[in-house]
C-alpha positions in Angstrom: -18.8 11.0 -9.7 -15.8 10.0 -7.5 -15.8 6.5 -6.2 -15.0 5.5 -2.6 -11.7 3.9 -3.3 -10.2 7.2 -4.6 -10.2 8.6 -1.1 -6.6 7.5 -0.3 -7.3 4.4 1.7 -4.9 2.5 -0.5 -2.1 4.7 0.6 -3.1 4.3 4.3 -3.1 0.6 4.0 0.2 0.7 2.2 1.7 2.6 5.2 0.2 0.0 7.6 1.7 -2.9 5.7 5.1 -1.0 5.4 5.2 -0.6 9.2 4.2 -4.2 9.7 7.1 -5.2 7.4 9.6 -3.1 9.3 8.5 -4.6 12.7 8.6 -8.1 11.3 12.1 -7.5 9.8 13.3 -6.2 13.2 11.8 -9.3 14.9 13.4 -11.6 12.4 10.3 -12.8 10.6 11.7 -12.4 7.1 8.8 -14.2 5.4 6.2 -11.9 6.9 8.3 -8.9 6.2 8.7 -9.8 2.5 5.0 -10.5 2.1 4.1 -7.2 3.8 6.5 -5.2 1.6 5.0 -6.8 -1.5 1.5 -5.9 -0.4 2.6 -2.4 0.5 4.3 -2.0 -2.9 1.2 -3.1 -4.8 -1.1 -0.9 -2.8 1.1 2.1 -3.6 1.1 1.2 -7.3 -2.8 0.9 -7.3 -3.0 4.2 -5.5 -0.8 5.9 -8.1 -2.7 4.4 -11.0 -6.0 5.5 -9.6 -4.6 8.9 -8.9 -3.5 9.3 -12.5 -6.8 8.0 -13.8 -8.7 10.5 -11.6 -6.5 13.4 -12.8 -6.9 12.4 -16.5 -10.7 12.0 -16.3 
């Protein structure tokens, strides 16, 4: 029985935070860009872990 968070929403949120980080970096908000990149990185990691778990099970 697949759960709702396996639908790829983590990857979509990661892309949103990545774009936010790029825009913030261009505008000179380095703190916001760094936090956004960190969030995007963790969302991609969670997505990959959930993908592997789904494939194994």
